[in-house]
N, C-alpha and C positions, 0 to 999 in steps of 0.2 A: 413174243412176250406180250403178256396182257397190258394194255394202255394203262390200266389203272395201277400197275406196279407188279413186282414179283410176286408170286404166289406163296404165302407163308401160311402154315397152319397155326390159328391161335390156340393157346393152350386153354384148357378148361378154366383155370382161374382168370385169364384175360377175358374169356368170353363172359363170365360171371360179373366182372368188373364193368364191363361195357353195358351189360343188361341192366344192372342195378343203376349205374351212373346216369344212363340215359333214360331212366323211368321217374321223372320229377313228380308225376302224379302220386307214386307210392312212397318214394323217398325224396321229399321237396327240399331236404337240407343236407349239407355234405355231412353233418353229424348222422343223420339217417343212414346215408351211404356206409360210413365208417363202421356204424353199429352193425349193419347188416353183414358187411363183410369181414368183420372182426379185425379191422385195421384201426390204425390211429387216424386222426382227423389230418394231420400234416402228410402221412403216407399217402392218403388218398389223394391229396393235392399234388404231390410228387408223381405218383403213377399216373395221374390224369396229364401230367406234363410230358410224361414219357410216351404215352400213346399218342398224343398229338404230334409229338416229334417224329415218331415212326410214320404217321400219316404223311407228315411234310416230306419225309425221305422217300416217299413213293410206294410204301407198303399198302397192301390192299386190306386196310382195316377199316372198321366202320368209324365214322366221324363222332366224336363226343359233343354233346350239347353245351352251350355256355350257361354257367351258372353264376356269372357276375352279378353282383347286387342281391343274390338270394342270402338272406341272413339267418343265422341259426335261431331255434325257437327261444334260446336264452336271451337273445339280443332283440327281439321283438317286443317293443315298449310302446305304450301309448304315446304319441307325439305331446310334447310339451312347448308351450309358447316359449320361444328363445329369450324374450325380454325377461322373463322371470329369472332366467340364470344370469342375464345381463345385470339385472338390478341386484341380485344377490351378490355378484362379484363386487359391484360398485359399493353396496352397503358395508361388505367386509372391509374393502380398502378405506371407505371413509371413517370407519371406526378406529383403523390403525392410525390413521393420519391425524384425526382430531385427538386421539390419545396422545400422540407425539408431542402435538402443540400445545397440550394443555397439562402435561404432567409434571413440569419443572416448578421452581420457585417463581418463575415469570410466565404464567400461562397466559396464552393468547386469548384476549377477551372477545374477539369476534372470529372464532373459528368457522363460523357459517360462511365467511368470505372465500373459503377454500371449497369449491364446488366439485362433488364426484358424480358422474352421471353414467348409467350404463348405456351401452351403445350395441347396435347390431352391425353386422357385416353380411355380405353375400358370398356364396361360394358355389361352385359349379357342381351339380349333382349328376354324376355319370350314370345313374340308373335311369332317371327319368329325362335326362337331357336339359333339365331347367336349372335356373339359379334358385337356391334356396337361402333363406336368412338364418344366421346362427349368431351367437353372443359374441360381442368383440371386447377389445380391452377398455376397461372403463377410462373415460375422458375426463380430465381434471383441468381446471382453471381457477384463477382468482378473479374476484368480482370487486376487491377492495385491498388495501394495504392491510396486511396483518399487523395487529397492534397488541402490546401489552400495556397493563396499567401504568400510567405516568407517575412520575415522582413530582408532585406540585411544587413542594418547597425543598429544593436541594441544598439550601444555605447551610454551610457547616459540615456538609457530607463529603465522603470520599468514595469513588467508584473505580474498580479495577476491570477493564474491558479487553476482553481477548477474542480470539476465534479458534474454531475446530473444524477439522475435516472429518467426514463420516468414515466409519471403518477403518480409523487410523488410531494407533497407541498414543497415548500422551507421553509428553516428555515429563518423566516422573520426578526428576530432580527440580525441573523449574517449576512443575505444579505444586510441590511441597514448599518451595519458597515463596510462590506467589501466595499460597494459604497463609503461610506465616506472616507475610508482610500485610496481608489483608487483616489478619487478627492483630497485629501490631498497631495498624492505623485505624482500626473499626471500619474498615472499607467493604463494599458489597463487590463480589465478583460476578460478573456477568459474561457469559461465553455465546458469541453469535456463532451459529452452526452454518456450514456449508457442505456441498457435495461435489464430487468429482465424476465427470463422464455420465453421470445419472442424475435423475431428480428423486426427491422424497416419495414421489407417487408411482414409482415403478413397481408394479403389481407383484411381479413375481421374483424381485431381488430384495429380500429384507436387509441386506447389507446396507443399502442406501438410507435407512432409518436407524441404523446402529451406530451408536457413540460410546465411547469409552465410558464405562460405569462410573469412574470417578467424577465425571463433570456432568452426568444426566441431569442432576437437579439444578444445575447452574445455567442450562441451555435457555436462550432466548430466542424464539423463532419469530418474534414480531418487532415493529418499532417501538422504543422506549424513550419517551420524553422526559428530559431531566431538567424541570424547570420550563421557562418559556423561551429559552434561546440555546437548548443544547438537546442533540438527538443521537441516540444509539441504533443504528439502522441494523438490527439483528435479522430483518426481513429480506437482507440484499444477499441472495445466495449467489456469489461469484466464483466462477472458477478459479482455482488456485494458480492456473497458468496465465491468467491475464497479466499483459505486460504493463498495461498503464491503468490499473483497477479503478482509480477514481478520475480518469481523464473526462469522462463525460458526465460525471456526477456532482459537479461543483455546485450546481443549481438545484440538485434534488431537493434539499431540504429549505430552500428559499429563505436564505439569509441567516441560517442557525449554524451554530458550531456542529459539526457531524463526525461521528466516527464509525467506518465501516470495518467490520471484520474481513481480514484478508492476509494472506501470507506474505505478501510483499509490502515493504514500509514505503509509503509515499504520503507526502502532505503539500497541501496547495492552500495559499492565501486567496480569499475570494473578495474582490473589491466591495466597499462601502460606497454608498452615493455621497457621502460627506467625508472629505478627505482629511477633516480634523478628527475623525473617529476611526478606530482600529478596525481593520478588516477582520472578518471571522475566518477560520480555517476548518478544512476537511481533511481527515486523514485516515490511514489504516492502523490496524493494530499489531500485526504479527499473530502468531498461532501458538496455542498450548499443545498442539499434536504435532507428532513428527511427520514429515512428508511421505506421501505414497503416490507415485505417478506412473503413468504408461511411458515405457522408455522410447519416446518419440522426441522429435526436437523441441516441440514446446514445453513438454514435460521436463525433459533434461536441462533446458535453458531456465525452468522456474526454479530448479533446485539450488541454483547458485543465488537465488534471491529470497529463498524461503527463510522467514526468520522467526525463530522461536521468541516470542514477546507478548508485550501488552501495552495498553495506554493506561495511565493513571490520570484521572480528573478529579481535581479538588474544587470545590466551591467554598469562596469565603463568604462572610457573613453579609457582603453586598450582593452575593449571588453571581459574582464573576467567575467564570471558569478558568481553570489552570491545568493545561494538559501536558504530560511528559510521556515519552516512550521508556518501557522497561525492557531492554533487550539482553537476552540471556547470553552468557558465555557458554563454552562448550560443556561445562559441568553443571549447568542450569543456575548458576549464580547470576546475580544482576546487582547494578548500581541505581539508586535513585537519589540524586543530589548527594548529601552526605551519608546516606544509609547504604549498607553493603549487606546482602541477604545471601547466605549460603548454608546449605545443610539444614535448611529450617530455621535458622538463626539470624536475627536481625541486629547489625552491630553498626556503630558509628564509626566511619574512617574518616578522619581528618585530613587525609591525603588522597581522596578519591579522585579528585579531579586533576587531569594533566594540563588542560588548557580551556579557557573560556575565549571563544571569539564573539567580541562585543558587536553589537549592531553598529553600523556606520554612526560616528560621532557628529561630525560637522560641527566642531566645537563652537564656532562663533555664533551658532544657533542653538545653543544647548538647551534642553528641557530640563530645568534643575531638578524637577519632581523625579524625572527618570534617572538622572545623575545619582541622585540620593539614593534611589532604590538599588542601583547597580553597584556603587562602591563606596558612598560616603556615609551612610546611615550604619549603626553598628550591627544591624541585621541585614545589611545590603548582600546582594548575591556574593560579591567578591569577598567580602569579610566573613561571611557564612561558609562558603564552600572552600576558601583557602586555596585557590588553584595554584599550580606551579607557575603559570604564566598566563597573561592576558594578551590577546591580539587584538590591535585596534586598527580600523579602517577608515579612511576619510577623516582622519582627526583634524586635518586643515580642511576649511571650507571654501577659502578664498571669496567669501561674501563680498569683501570690501571692494575687490577689483576683478569680479569674474568676467571673464572674455564675453559672456553671453550678454552682458550689460553694457557694453563699450559705448554703444551709441543710445542708451536710454538715460535720458537726462533726468527724468523722473525718479529712477533708481538711484542715480548719483546724488540727488537732492535728499532722499530718504537716508542714504548714508551718511551724509553731512550732517543731516538733523541728529541723527543718533550719535554723532561724534565718533563714528568708526571709519575714519578715512586713513588711518595709518596701519599699512601692512606690517610693520614691525610689531605693532601692538596685537594685531591677530596671531603673528607667530609666537610672541610672548605668551599669550594664552595656551597656546599649544604646548609650549615648554612647562609651563606651570601645572597643566593637567597631567603630562607624562610624569612630571616629578611626583605628583599626588598619587597618581597609580603605583609608580615604582616604590612609594613608601608601604605599600601593603604586599605587592607581589612583583615578579619579574614582568617586564613589558616589551613586547615587539611591535614595532610599527610596520604594517603591511603597506607599502607605498601604493597608493590609489590615484584614481583620476583626477580627484579634488587636489589631491597632494602635488600632483605634477603640474596642476594649472599655475602654480607660482613659477614654474620654469617657463611656461608659456608667456607669462606677464613680463618675464625678464627678456626673454628672446625676442619678443616682438617690440621692446624697447619703449613699452607704454609708461614705464615710470619716469622717463626723462621730461614729461611735462605734467608730472603729478605732484607738484608741491612737496607735501611732507614726505613723500616717499622717495624723492630723488636720490638722496645720500644712500640710503638703504639698498635702493636698486642698483646704485653704482657698486657697491661692495657685493652684492649678488652676482651681478653680471661678471665682474671681475673675476670672481672664483669660478663661475660656470665657463667662461671662456679659457681659464687656466687649465680647466679639465679637459675641454674640447682641444686645446693645444697638446696636451698629454696623449689624448686619444690618437691625434693626428701622427704623432711621433711613434706611438705603438704599432699603428697600422702599418707605417712605413717599415718599422723594423720586424714585421712578421709576428708581433706580440699580440696576446689577447688584451685588450684594454679592460681597466678595472671599471667597476659600475660607480655611479655618483648619484647622489640624490640632492638636489639644491634645496628641497625642504630640511633634510636633516642638517645640511650646512648653516641654514638660516637659523634653525632652532638652537644649534649649538652656539652660533654667533651671539644671539639674543640671550640665551641663557647664562653665557660668560659675562655679558655687559650686566646682567641683573642679579647675579649670584644664584641663579637656579641650577640644581645639579641634575643633569639629565645624562650623566656620563655612564651610566650602567643600563641606559635603554638601548635595546637592539633594534636594528633596521633591516627590513627585507626589501631591496631595492626593486623597482618595476621590473616585472618578467622573471624574477628570480625563484627558483624552487626552495621550499621550506618545509621539511617533512617531519611531522610529529607522530611517532608510533604508527607509522604506516599511511598516514593521512596527510595529503598535500595541503599545507596551510599558507602558502606563499603567494597565491594568486588572489588579487581582489575581485575579479570577476567580469572586468570591462574588456579584456583582450581574450579574443577567441583564437581558434586555430588557423593558421595560414593567413593572418592579417585580418581575420573577420572580426566583427563584434561579437564580444563574450555573451553567450546564452547559456542558461541552466541546461537546457537539452543539449548543447553542444559539448558542454563539460561532462555530461552524462555519458555522452558517446565516446569518450576517451576511456573509459572503463576504469577510472581510478577513484578511489576515495578521496574527496575534496571538501574542505571547507572554504567558502567565499563569502563576500558580502556584495556591495554594489547594487543589487536589485531592490533594496529596501522592503520587498515583498519575501517574507520567510517562505521556505520551500524544502522539500526533500524530494528528490527524484534519483532514482537507483541509489548510488553512493555519494551523491552530491547534496551537501546540506548548506542552506543559504540563511544567513543572519539577517535581521531586519535593519531598523534605524532607531536612533534614539530620541528623534523628534519628528513627528508626523507633519509638523507645518515648516515645510522648506520654502514656502513662498511661490514656487513656480509649479507646485502640484494642485491642479484645480480639476473638479469633477469627480468621477469614481476613482477610489485608490484602494489598492491592494497592500498598502504599506502597514507593517506591524512593528512593535517594539519587541524585538526578538534576539536573544543571544543563542549561540551554539555552545553546548557544554560537552567536552570530549573527556571521559573517564580513562583512567590508567590502563584498563583493559582494551582501549580502541573504540569502545561502543560510545554512541552519541544520542544526544537528545536536543531538542529546541526548546527553550524556556521563553515564553511570551509573557510580557508584562500586561497587567490590566490596571489602568488608574493609578500608577505609582507603585504598584505591588507585583512582585515576582513568583509569589507563591500562595496558595489558599490558607 
């Protein structure tokens, strides 16, 4: 046997193919070979592969030359500087982006802050064995915060702020109602855009720059200042799956009220340096678009927090902002205070509000201006909204005998100078306040930490050497010990003891003596549950799980909608809404303070909003 392989006779066709293929001088390109042999270009390539395979198999056939890197005549072009193509790509993308930023009612006034630059990259050239340069993906960055024209004087104006995700359909019913309400109020609609998984400058994905045509003219890609104390952060493109969207943005606007477009509702009060002044708030809007997410953990989890909604901000003639959330029901309808919007029609609903959770009252330190705006004036919140019920927290302050001041002689002197030594008088003030509220609506007292401080005063026996309070203290201790005796008997008998509130007993005792009717006031005792339309309203907020101190984050971790008080700093975290306090001056709060005068309003469809007062007013 021949060492080169078995002898086989090549056909004349094979011989002709080898001759032509191996003659690059006459036939420099495969297209020339194909033309000469009357074959297709692909057939030449296939036949060459077969011949090489026969050679590898051991047949004694001539070896074909390599034609790798030899291009056809049609592909031979004069070399072009790759930077020309890179700049062309960058210019095209820049035009698209600048057009996106400047084509709405709220054009970006500094589009040059978005820089798009052509780039080069290197790749290996198998023909030359060297690295060659070619155009790359355009590089994009910001040199400044994108901004739109400011509203210099927003006094007397109203704005409806919401968000939208790219490449997503709008919620048509909600959008119809939002437009109807904007027309009704003569309000401006502003939509903050965002993207998911991509950026606006993704060169080859036009979907990232596509928004529902209904909202294109309302898009705001830049930061809009409304007056000198309010910002809409339309430039803040946040992922809709962010779990705490404003967790690290409380200082972003440097002391101004700020609204960020985002799908998850969150609100935070940011401390001021002067505790006598109201903290400003930062919050998110909800979205006008329906969700569209990747079916992974982060996306699926975000679906449960996606809210179709908006924020309305009203400015009064003093320039103070008043913000509320407009959260859509499944049919796109929504409530805003006494207004109900559905099917593009705005109606007044005198029974729109189920409950108002008032900010902590601390009645012995009442701010009369806030009391008037809340329930005393004819145009007060309670008398305007006519809620079915108000919930009151920390109605008793225990200012006169607070256990924190037991050894504070100066505080004792202050209380005496103000003629506020009688604990019974402080309790009487609570009874009168509850009767006043009950004359307008149903009232429920949620027993709170300051309320149960009266029990501590009695249990510790501090009343026994307390002059004017001795007889009242004896009455309270007798009632308290009678209940403890009942508890002991129930425990021994295997029964569940009834709950008891010493403050409730004291209020009833003093009210009967002074002819104050509190018989129809309801009480939720410490630690009890009280659910209204699916929202837990029975916890003040000072007791956490497993004996820990109550925190907003701790309650949010329970996964239940809740309305609480206690913190004095209004907040929304997941489904936990926190009311504020009715008096920013409590005596012990010094230094930076995040306290706000804020109530929680819960509508009859279960949706909620915080209402924050400004200088004795609750709406713009």
